[in-house]
N, CA, C and O atoms as a GROMACS GRO file, in nm:
protein
  304
    1THR      N    1  -4.772  -4.113  -0.889
    1THR     CA    2  -4.651  -4.134  -0.881
    1THR      C    3  -4.555  -4.025  -0.913
    1THR      O    4  -4.570  -3.915  -0.859
    2GLY      N    5  -4.450  -4.048  -1.000
    2GLY     CA    6  -4.364  -3.942  -1.026
    2GLY      C    7  -4.400  -3.874  -1.157
    2GLY      O    8  -4.325  -3.782  -1.188
    3GLY      N    9  -4.490  -3.898  -1.231
    3GLY     CA   10  -4.511  -3.841  -1.347
    3GLY      C   11  -4.558  -3.688  -1.341
    3GLY      O   12  -4.546  -3.613  -1.438
    4ALA      N   13  -4.606  -3.650  -1.229
    4ALA     CA   14  -4.655  -3.487  -1.190
    4ALA      C   15  -4.536  -3.420  -1.179
    4ALA      O   16  -4.523  -3.310  -1.234
    5LEU      N   17  -4.433  -3.478  -1.105
    5LEU     CA   18  -4.320  -3.393  -1.080
    5LEU      C   19  -4.228  -3.369  -1.187
    5LEU      O   20  -4.133  -3.294  -1.168
    6TRP      N   21  -4.249  -3.428  -1.306
    6TRP     CA   22  -4.148  -3.427  -1.410
    6TRP      C   23  -4.143  -3.276  -1.470
    6TRP      O   24  -4.032  -3.234  -1.502
    7PRO      N   25  -4.238  -3.206  -1.484
    7PRO     CA   26  -4.226  -3.055  -1.509
    7PRO      C   27  -4.138  -2.966  -1.414
    7PRO      O   28  -4.046  -2.892  -1.451
    8VAL      N   29  -4.178  -2.983  -1.298
    8VAL     CA   30  -4.097  -2.932  -1.196
    8VAL      C   31  -3.943  -2.937  -1.218
    8VAL      O   32  -3.869  -2.840  -1.235
    9TRP      N   33  -3.903  -3.083  -1.213
    9TRP     CA   34  -3.779  -3.101  -1.230
    9TRP      C   35  -3.709  -3.049  -1.374
    9TRP      O   36  -3.593  -3.009  -1.375
   10MET      N   37  -3.778  -3.053  -1.474
   10MET     CA   38  -3.734  -2.984  -1.594
   10MET      C   39  -3.714  -2.824  -1.574
   10MET      O   40  -3.627  -2.764  -1.636
   11GLY      N   41  -3.795  -2.766  -1.490
   11GLY     CA   42  -3.788  -2.616  -1.472
   11GLY      C   43  -3.649  -2.600  -1.377
   11GLY      O   44  -3.584  -2.495  -1.385
   12PHE      N   45  -3.611  -2.705  -1.290
   12PHE     CA   46  -3.491  -2.692  -1.230
   12PHE      C   47  -3.372  -2.705  -1.293
   12PHE      O   48  -3.270  -2.639  -1.269
   13GLY      N   49  -3.385  -2.799  -1.383
   13GLY     CA   50  -3.283  -2.829  -1.488
   13GLY      C   51  -3.261  -2.721  -1.569
   13GLY      O   52  -3.144  -2.700  -1.601
   14PHE      N   53  -3.355  -2.640  -1.614
   14PHE     CA   54  -3.343  -2.510  -1.689
   14PHE      C   55  -3.277  -2.414  -1.626
   14PHE      O   56  -3.184  -2.357  -1.683
   15ILE      N   57  -3.316  -2.380  -1.495
   15ILE     CA   58  -3.238  -2.283  -1.415
   15ILE      C   59  -3.101  -2.312  -1.387
   15ILE      O   60  -3.017  -2.222  -1.394
   16PHE      N   61  -3.066  -2.447  -1.350
   16PHE     CA   62  -2.941  -2.476  -1.337
   16PHE      C   63  -2.846  -2.478  -1.457
   16PHE      O   64  -2.727  -2.452  -1.440
   17MET      N   65  -2.895  -2.507  -1.576
   17MET     CA   66  -2.841  -2.478  -1.707
   17MET      C   67  -2.794  -2.334  -1.721
   17MET      O   68  -2.677  -2.305  -1.749
   18LEU      N   69  -2.899  -2.235  -1.699
   18LEU     CA   70  -2.860  -2.121  -1.723
   18LEU      C   71  -2.762  -2.057  -1.611
   18LEU      O   72  -2.684  -1.969  -1.645
   19VAL      N   73  -2.766  -2.097  -1.490
   19VAL     CA   74  -2.688  -2.059  -1.404
   19VAL      C   75  -2.523  -2.118  -1.436
   19VAL      O   76  -2.424  -2.046  -1.425
   20PHE      N   77  -2.519  -2.235  -1.469
   20PHE     CA   78  -2.392  -2.288  -1.504
   20PHE      C   79  -2.340  -2.208  -1.645
   20PHE      O   80  -2.219  -2.192  -1.658
   21LEU      N   81  -2.422  -2.162  -1.740
   21LEU     CA   82  -2.384  -2.090  -1.851
   21LEU      C   83  -2.320  -1.960  -1.796
   21LEU      O   84  -2.204  -1.924  -1.817
   22ALA      N   85  -2.411  -1.897  -1.725
   22ALA     CA   86  -2.347  -1.767  -1.675
   22ALA      C   87  -2.232  -1.755  -1.589
   22ALA      O   88  -2.165  -1.652  -1.581
   23LEU      N   89  -2.209  -1.866  -1.523
   23LEU     CA   90  -2.082  -1.909  -1.459
   23LEU      C   91  -1.961  -1.908  -1.549
   23LEU      O   92  -1.857  -1.843  -1.533
   24LEU      N   93  -1.994  -1.992  -1.646
   24LEU     CA   94  -1.909  -2.023  -1.747
   24LEU      C   95  -1.864  -1.906  -1.826
   24LEU      O   96  -1.743  -1.895  -1.848
   25ILE      N   97  -1.951  -1.814  -1.873
   25ILE     CA   98  -1.918  -1.709  -1.946
   25ILE      C   99  -1.849  -1.591  -1.862
   25ILE      O  100  -1.770  -1.510  -1.910
   26ALA      N  101  -1.893  -1.595  -1.723
   26ALA     CA  102  -1.809  -1.499  -1.647
   26ALA      C  103  -1.659  -1.538  -1.620
   26ALA      O  104  -1.567  -1.457  -1.616
   27GLY      N  105  -1.649  -1.669  -1.604
   27GLY     CA  106  -1.519  -1.717  -1.595
   27GLY      C  107  -1.427  -1.691  -1.710
   27GLY      O  108  -1.309  -1.667  -1.684
   28VAL      N  109  -1.469  -1.692  -1.841
   28VAL     CA  110  -1.410  -1.681  -1.942
   28VAL      C  111  -1.380  -1.530  -1.972
   28VAL      O  112  -1.280  -1.495  -2.034
   29VAL      N  113  -1.463  -1.454  -1.930
   29VAL     CA  114  -1.440  -1.303  -1.922
   29VAL      C  115  -1.340  -1.252  -1.837
   29VAL      O  116  -1.261  -1.164  -1.869
   30LEU      N  117  -1.348  -1.324  -1.702
   30LEU     CA  118  -1.259  -1.299  -1.593
   30LEU      C  119  -1.106  -1.356  -1.653
   30LEU      O  120  -1.002  -1.290  -1.641
   31ALA      N  121  -1.110  -1.447  -1.698
   31ALA     CA  122  -0.976  -1.521  -1.762
   31ALA      C  123  -0.900  -1.417  -1.876
   31ALA      O  124  -0.779  -1.395  -1.877
   32VAL      N  125  -0.985  -1.368  -1.955
   32VAL     CA  126  -0.939  -1.294  -2.057
   32VAL      C  127  -0.892  -1.156  -2.014
   32VAL      O  128  -0.798  -1.099  -2.070
   33ARG      N  129  -0.963  -1.099  -1.905
   33ARG     CA  130  -0.927  -0.982  -1.849
   33ARG      C  131  -0.777  -0.994  -1.763
   33ARG      O  132  -0.690  -0.907  -1.761
   34TRP      N  133  -0.774  -1.116  -1.699
   34TRP     CA  134  -0.672  -1.119  -1.607
   34TRP      C  135  -0.547  -1.156  -1.728
   34TRP      O  136  -0.434  -1.109  -1.712
   35VAL      N  137  -0.576  -1.232  -1.831
   35VAL     CA  138  -0.440  -1.260  -1.916
   35VAL      C  139  -0.422  -1.141  -1.988
   35VAL      O  140  -0.303  -1.111  -1.999
   36SER      N  141  -0.502  -1.061  -2.041
   36SER     CA  142  -0.483  -0.930  -2.126
   36SER      C  143  -0.411  -0.814  -2.030
   36SER      O  144  -0.341  -0.724  -2.078
   37GLY      N  145  -0.437  -0.827  -1.896
   37GLY     CA  146  -0.397  -0.735  -1.796
   37GLY      C  147  -0.509  -0.602  -1.769
   37GLY      O  148  -0.487  -0.504  -1.698
   38VAL      N  149  -0.611  -0.626  -1.833
   38VAL     CA  150  -0.697  -0.519  -1.812
   38VAL      C  151  -0.740  -0.493  -1.663
   38VAL      O  152  -0.788  -0.584  -1.595
   39GLY      N  153  -0.724  -0.382  -1.621
   39GLY     CA  154  -0.721  -0.354  -1.470
   39GLY      C  155  -0.861  -0.384  -1.414
   39GLY      O  156  -0.971  -0.359  -1.463
   40ASP      N  157  -0.830  -0.439  -1.304
   40ASP     CA  158  -0.948  -0.428  -1.206
   40ASP      C  159  -0.895  -0.350  -1.071
   40ASP      O  160  -0.969  -0.344  -0.974
   41GLY      N  161  -0.779  -0.299  -1.068
   41GLY     CA  162  -0.732  -0.227  -0.956
   41GLY      C  163  -0.657  -0.311  -0.883
   41GLY      O  164  -0.611  -0.258  -0.781
   42LEU      N  165  -0.623  -0.439  -0.902
   42LEU     CA  166  -0.578  -0.522  -0.797
   42LEU      C  167  -0.423  -0.558  -0.852
   42LEU      O  168  -0.350  -0.635  -0.788
   43SER      N  169  -0.390  -0.507  -0.952
   43SER     CA  170  -0.267  -0.553  -1.009
   43SER      C  171  -0.154  -0.498  -0.910
   43SER      O  172  -0.175  -0.394  -0.847
   44ALA      N  173  -0.019  -0.575  -0.896
   44ALA     CA  174   0.070  -0.534  -0.802
   44ALA      C  175   0.150  -0.411  -0.851
   44ALA      O  176   0.215  -0.341  -0.773
   45GLU      N  177   0.145  -0.390  -0.964
   45GLU     CA  178   0.223  -0.282  -1.009
   45GLU      C  179   0.152  -0.171  -1.080
   45GLU      O  180   0.113  -0.190  -1.196
   46PRO      N  181   0.130  -0.041  -1.011
   46PRO     CA  182   0.042   0.058  -1.061
   46PRO      C  183   0.127   0.112  -1.182
   46PRO      O  184   0.250   0.118  -1.185
   47ARG      N  185   0.045   0.148  -1.276
   47ARG     CA  186   0.115   0.216  -1.426
   47ARG      C  187   0.175   0.347  -1.376
   47ARG      O  188   0.129   0.420  -1.288
   48GLU      N  189   0.283   0.362  -1.446
   48GLU     CA  190   0.357   0.484  -1.436
   48GLU      C  191   0.279   0.596  -1.528
   48GLU      O  192   0.223   0.565  -1.633
   49SER      N  193   0.284   0.720  -1.480
   49SER     CA  194   0.236   0.827  -1.558
   49SER      C  195   0.335   0.888  -1.639
   49SER      O  196   0.451   0.885  -1.597
   50ALA      N  197   0.311   0.944  -1.749
   50ALA     CA  198   0.411   1.010  -1.846
   50ALA      C  199   0.520   1.099  -1.780
   50ALA      O  200   0.637   1.107  -1.815
   51LEU      N  201   0.455   1.170  -1.669
   51LEU     CA  202   0.531   1.262  -1.598
   51LEU      C  203   0.643   1.178  -1.515
   51LEU      O  204   0.759   1.219  -1.510
   52ASP      N  205   0.606   1.072  -1.456
   52ASP     CA  206   0.708   0.987  -1.374
   52ASP      C  207   0.807   0.933  -1.470
   52ASP      O  208   0.925   0.936  -1.434
   53ILE      N  209   0.777   0.882  -1.590
   53ILE     CA  210   0.863   0.851  -1.689
   53ILE      C  211   0.952   0.960  -1.713
   53ILE      O  212   1.074   0.945  -1.705
   54LEU      N  213   0.898   1.072  -1.742
   54LEU     CA  214   0.992   1.185  -1.788
   54LEU      C  215   1.098   1.220  -1.659
   54LEU      O  216   1.218   1.242  -1.676
   55ARG      N  217   1.041   1.219  -1.548
   55ARG     CA  218   1.134   1.242  -1.443
   55ARG      C  219   1.238   1.123  -1.424
   55ARG      O  220   1.345   1.155  -1.372
   56LYS      N  221   1.223   1.008  -1.454
   56LYS     CA  222   1.318   0.914  -1.454
   56LYS      C  223   1.414   0.927  -1.537
   56LYS      O  224   1.531   0.901  -1.507
   57ARG      N  225   1.374   0.971  -1.661
   57ARG     CA  226   1.459   0.988  -1.768
   57ARG      C  227   1.550   1.105  -1.769
   57ARG      O  228   1.662   1.100  -1.821
   58TYR      N  229   1.500   1.220  -1.706
   58TYR     CA  230   1.582   1.323  -1.660
   58TYR      C  231   1.687   1.290  -1.544
   58TYR      O  232   1.802   1.335  -1.543
   59ALA      N  233   1.632   1.202  -1.444
   59ALA     CA  234   1.725   1.166  -1.340
   59ALA      C  235   1.834   1.071  -1.398
   59ALA      O  236   1.942   1.066  -1.339
   60ARG      N  237   1.814   1.003  -1.500
   60ARG     CA  238   1.942   0.922  -1.572
   60ARG      C  239   2.006   0.998  -1.644
   60ARG      O  240   2.103   0.949  -1.702
   61GLY      N  241   1.976   1.133  -1.664
   61GLY     CA  242   2.079   1.202  -1.741
   61GLY      C  243   2.033   1.192  -1.895
   61GLY      O  244   2.110   1.233  -1.982
   62GLU      N  245   1.912   1.140  -1.927
   62GLU     CA  246   1.896   1.131  -2.072
   62GLU      C  247   1.866   1.247  -2.140
   62GLU      O  248   1.873   1.248  -2.263
   63MET      N  249   1.827   1.362  -2.068
   63MET     CA  250   1.797   1.496  -2.127
   63MET      C  251   1.843   1.602  -2.033
   63MET      O  252   1.867   1.580  -1.914
   64SER      N  253   1.858   1.746  -2.106
   64SER     CA  254   1.894   1.843  -2.004
   64SER      C  255   1.789   1.893  -1.938
   64SER      O  256   1.677   1.844  -1.956
   65LYS      N  257   1.806   1.990  -1.857
   65LYS     CA  258   1.722   2.045  -1.766
   65LYS      C  259   1.615   2.139  -1.855
   65LYS      O  260   1.499   2.154  -1.818
   66GLU      N  261   1.659   2.188  -1.956
   66GLU     CA  262   1.552   2.261  -2.052
   66GLU      C  263   1.467   2.182  -2.136
   66GLU      O  264   1.354   2.219  -2.170
   67GLU      N  265   1.528   2.060  -2.176
   67GLU     CA  266   1.428   1.953  -2.238
   67GLU      C  267   1.330   1.911  -2.155
   67GLU      O  268   1.214   1.899  -2.192
   68PHE      N  269   1.377   1.882  -2.017
   68PHE     CA  270   1.279   1.833  -1.922
   68PHE      C  271   1.177   1.930  -1.898
   68PHE      O  272   1.058   1.898  -1.896
   69GLU      N  273   1.222   2.055  -1.878
   69GLU     CA  274   1.113   2.147  -1.841
   69GLU      C  275   1.023   2.172  -1.969
   69GLU      O  276   0.904   2.202  -1.958
   70ALA      N  277   1.080   2.160  -2.079
   70ALA     CA  278   0.989   2.190  -2.210
   70ALA      C  279   0.892   2.073  -2.229
   70ALA      O  280   0.776   2.095  -2.262
   71LYS      N  281   0.942   1.946  -2.208
   71LYS     CA  282   0.851   1.838  -2.211
   71LYS      C  283   0.758   1.828  -2.089
   71LYS      O  284   0.648   1.779  -2.115
   72LYS      N  285   0.776   1.860  -1.979
   72LYS     CA  286   0.704   1.878  -1.864
   72LYS      C  287   0.602   1.982  -1.885
   72LYS      O  288   0.492   1.957  -1.837
   73LYS      N  289   0.614   2.080  -1.940
   73LYS     CA  290   0.523   2.190  -1.969
   73LYS      C  291   0.397   2.118  -2.070
   73LYS      O  292   0.275   2.136  -2.059
   74ASP      N  293   0.467   2.035  -2.167
   74ASP     CA  294   0.360   1.998  -2.252
   74ASP      C  295   0.278   1.887  -2.197
   74ASP      O  296   0.173   1.859  -2.255
   75LEU      N  297   0.314   1.822  -2.094
   75LEU     CA  298   0.243   1.720  -2.023
   75LEU      C  299   0.147   1.771  -1.913
   75LEU      O  300   0.042   1.711  -1.889
   76VAL      N  301   0.188   1.898  -1.838
   76VAL     CA  302   0.110   1.951  -1.746
   76VAL      C  303   0.000   2.041  -1.800
   76VAL      O  304  -0.079   2.095  -1.722
   0.00000   0.00000   0.00000
């Protein structure tokens, strides 16, 4: 009867439980990464470099050419 198959079904149950736990942990990790913004390279906005920010500040007139060149030298 079905008594001999009981250990086989227990083995499948254990495997399915491990797969379920692995998927659950992977889902939590992905959710935390998505919420915290840790990059997987798929974000819509690439991060600006310090030099890009410096150029924008200079373009807005927040610093003189001398200040820009000095700060640019520090970054490069």
